[in-house]
N, C-alpha and C positions, 0 to 999 in steps of 0.2 A: 409502775405497771408489772403485773405478775408474769413470769415466764410460762411457757407451755408446760414445762415439767411441773412447775408449782401448781397450775391450775389442775393438771391431771392428778396430782397427789393430794389435793386438798380434800379434807374430810369435812362432813357436816354432822351436826348433832343428829342423834337417833330421832326417828319420826315423831315420837311422842314426848320428847323433851320440851321444856318451856323455851320460848324464844328469847333471844339476847338483843341488847341494843344494837349490836353490830349487825345482826339480821335486819333490823328496822332500817339501819343507815344504807345497807346494800339494796333494800327494796326501794328506798327513796331515791337513790342514785339512778336505778333503772327505771323508775316510774315516769310515765308520760304526763304532761301538764293537762289533765283531762277536764272537761266541762263539769263544773259542779252541779249537784243535784239540790234538793230542797234544803239541805242543811248548809249550802253555801261554803262548805269547806273545800279548799283546793290543795293540790299537792304543794305548790310553792308555799302556802301558808304553813303546812306541816314541816317543810324543809327548814323554815325560819323560826320554829319554836325553839325555846331555850332547851338546853340539856335536861333540866329538871322536868319540864313539861313532857318531852319526849320519853323520859323515864316513866311518867305516869301513863303515857299511851301504851308503852310496852307492857305495863302492868295490867291494863284493860284488855289488851290482846291476850295475855296469858290467862286472864280470868275466863275469857271467851273459850279459850282453848281447854282449860281444865274442866269446864262444865259442858263442853260441846254445844254451846249456844251462842248464837250472834244476836246483837241487838237488832230489833226490826228496822232501826234507821240506818243500820250498816248493810245488811245483806240484801239480795234481791228479794226480800220479803215483799217489798212493794217497789217495782222498777218503773221508771219513766222509759217508754220504748220509743226511739225515734226511728221512723220508717225511711230507710235510705235506699234510693233506687239503685239497683245494679246497673253498671254501664252497658249500654247496648241491649238491654233487656226490655221486654214490654212492661207496661205500667202494673201489671199484676206481680211483677218480680220485685220484692222489697227484702232488704235485710233489716230485721227487727233488732237494732242495736240497743242493748239495756243500759241505760244511764244510771249507774249505782254509786254508792258513797266511795269517795276517794280513800277513806279509812279502811273500808272493807277491801277495796282493790289492793291496798298495800299489804294486808293480812294474807289475801289470796296469793300474792306474789312470794311471800315468805313460805306459805305452805307449798305452793308449786315448786320452789327451788328445792326444798327438802325431798319432796316426792320424786322429782326428776332424778335427783341424785341416787336416790334409793333404787328406782327402777333400772337405771343404767349400770349402777355399780353391780347390782345383782343379776344383770342380763335377763330381765324379765319381759322386755318388750321384744316383739317379733322382728326378726332381721329384715323382713320385707317391708316393714313400716319405716318410711323415712320423713314423715310429716311432723313438724313441730318438735323436732329433736336436734340436739346440739351436734355440730359436725356432720350433718347429713343433709342431703339435698336431692332435688329432682334428678340431677345427673346421675346418682348412684343406680337408680332402676333403669335409666336410659342406657347406661353402659352395659348393664346385664342383658338387656333385651338386644342391644346392638351386637353383643358377643354371640347370642343365639342366632341372629339373622346371618351373620358372617359365617359362623360354623355351618349353618344349614346350606348356605350358598356354596360353600367349598366341597360339600358332600352330597349334593343333588338332592336336598330335602326342601319341603315346604315349612313355612312357619305361619301359624294361625294365631291371632291376637284378638281378644275381645275386651272392651272397657265397660266397667260398671260405675254408675254414679247414683248417689242417694238423693231422695227428695227431702228437702227441709231437714237438713243434717242434724242440727242441734235440737230442733223442735220434736224430733221423733225419738229421742233417747228415752228408754225405759229406765225410770230411776231405780226400781227395786233390782232389776237385772244389772245395773251398773254397781250398786252396792254389793251385790253378790260377787261380782267379778274383783272388785277392790279387795274383798276378804279373801278371795282365792289367791291373790298376789301377796298376801301377808300384810295388807294395810288394814290395821285393826285399831283397837283402843281409841285414844283421843282423835287421832287423824280421821278415822272412819267416822266417828261420831260427829265430828265438826262438819265433814263434807255432807253427811246425811242431813244435818240441820240446815246447811247452806242450800240444798236443794229442796227442802220442804217448806210447806206453807207459804208459797209465794203467790204474790199477785202482781198485776201490772196494769198500766194506763198507756195509751198510745198518745204521744205528744206531737201535735201538728200546729206549728206556730206558736200562738198563745193559748190555743185550745187544748183540751184533753178529752179522752174518751171516758166512758164509764169503767169502773174497776172490773177486771176479769181475774179468774183464778186459774193457776196451772197445775196439772197433774203430773205430767212428765216433761222433760226436756232440761237442757242446761242453758242458762242465759247467754246469748250471743253478744259478744262484747266483753264478757267476763274474762279476767286473766287466766283462770284455772280451766275454763270449759274446754279449750282445745286438747289439754293433757287428759281430761276425763273422757273425752271422745275417743282419743287414741287407746285408752285403756278398754273402753267399751268394745272396740273392733279388734282388740289385740289377738284373740284366738280365731279370727276368721281365716287367715292364711292355713290354718290346720285343716280345713274343710277341702283344700285343693290337694288332690291325690296324685293326678298324672301329669300335671303341668307345672310351669313356673308362675310366680305371681309377684306382684309389686304393689305397694300402696303409698299414696300420699293422703294422709287422714282418711276420709271416706272414699276417695278416688281409687279404684282397683283396676289393675290390668292383669289379665291371665293370658299366658301364651305357651305354645308347645311347638315342637318340630318333629317331622316324620317324613319319610320318603312316600308314604301312602297317605294321600289327602283325605280319603274316606275315613281311615282309622284315626287320623289326627282330628278331623272334624267331631267324631264321636267322643274322643277324649276331652276335647274343649267343651263340648255341650254337657257332658257329665260333670265337669268341674264348675261350670257356669251354673248348672242346676243345683249343685251342692251349696254354692255360694247364696243363691236365691233362697234356698231353704233355711240357710243360717240368718239371712236378713229377716225373713219371716218370723223365725223363732224369736228373735230379740227386738221385734217390733219396729223394724226399718223397711223402707220401701225403695226400690230401684227406679230411677227415672227412665222410662222408656226413651225419651227424646234425647237423652245423653248416653245411651247405650249403643256402641258401635262395634263393628267386627272388620278386620282387615286380613287379607291373605297375601303373604310375601312368596312369590313364585321362584322356583328354582331357576 
C-alpha cells in the first residue's frame, strides 16, 4: 500500500500522452462491476483477459485517443437510460442513469484520473468547490460557515445565508460552453478532442423492464452515470464563485451557499441579494436554471 507521501508525490503522464498498461490496470482495479449493455462485456471479463489481449485493448484505447474518436459501441453514442426513482421524491423525479459500455467507462476512468491530477496539481479548481475532489468533503464548507457564525455571534453581527440548487444538473450543461472552459484551463489537443467527441452525436433509449422507447437525440448535457461527468460539471461551474463579490460562498458540485455577516441587517441583505443576483445571471449565461423549490434563505441573529 502506498504511503501518503508517495501518493502526494506521484506524477502522471502529460494529458495528451498515450496510455500505458499500468493505467488500464489501475482503472480495472478501481472499476465497479457494472451491468453490461448490448455488447455483453463486463468488467470481470476484462479483468480476466490475458496480458496479450489487455495489451491489444490498450492499443485500441490509444488509437481512439490519437484520432479523438470513440467507437459508437463504446461511448454514449447510443445509451440505454434506466429511469431510477429518487428516494422520497414524487413519480416525476427520476435520475436518467446512462448504461454505457464497460470498455468506455474504463477509458473514461483513465482520462478522469489524468485530468483530475492536472487540475489539482496546477491549482485550477476553485477553492470553494469541494464536490468530487480528493481529500475534500462537505465538512470543509461547514467549518468555514460555522466560523463566520461564531465570529458574528461574538461581535454582535448577523449572518444571512442563501442556498441555490440547479434543475436537471447534468441535463442542462451547454456542451459548447464546457468545451470553451476546458480550453481556458489549458485542456487542449487529444484530451479536448476526445471529450468533444465523447459528448457529441449521442442518442438514447429509455429502458423499462424488457421494453425500450424510441430513439431520441441529445444536443446538450453530459450522461448521468458516466465516470467523467461529475468532473466535467465541476469544470463547467468552476468560475461561478468569481461572480460573488461581497459575500462568502461554498459549493458541492451544483449546490451553492452564499453567506455574509454584518451588524446592519439591511446592508447585509442588500449584499446577499446582489451576490445572489450575480449568481443567477451566471447561471442564465451558461444555460442553467435554479430550482425555486430548493432555494432557501436563513438569518442567524446576534
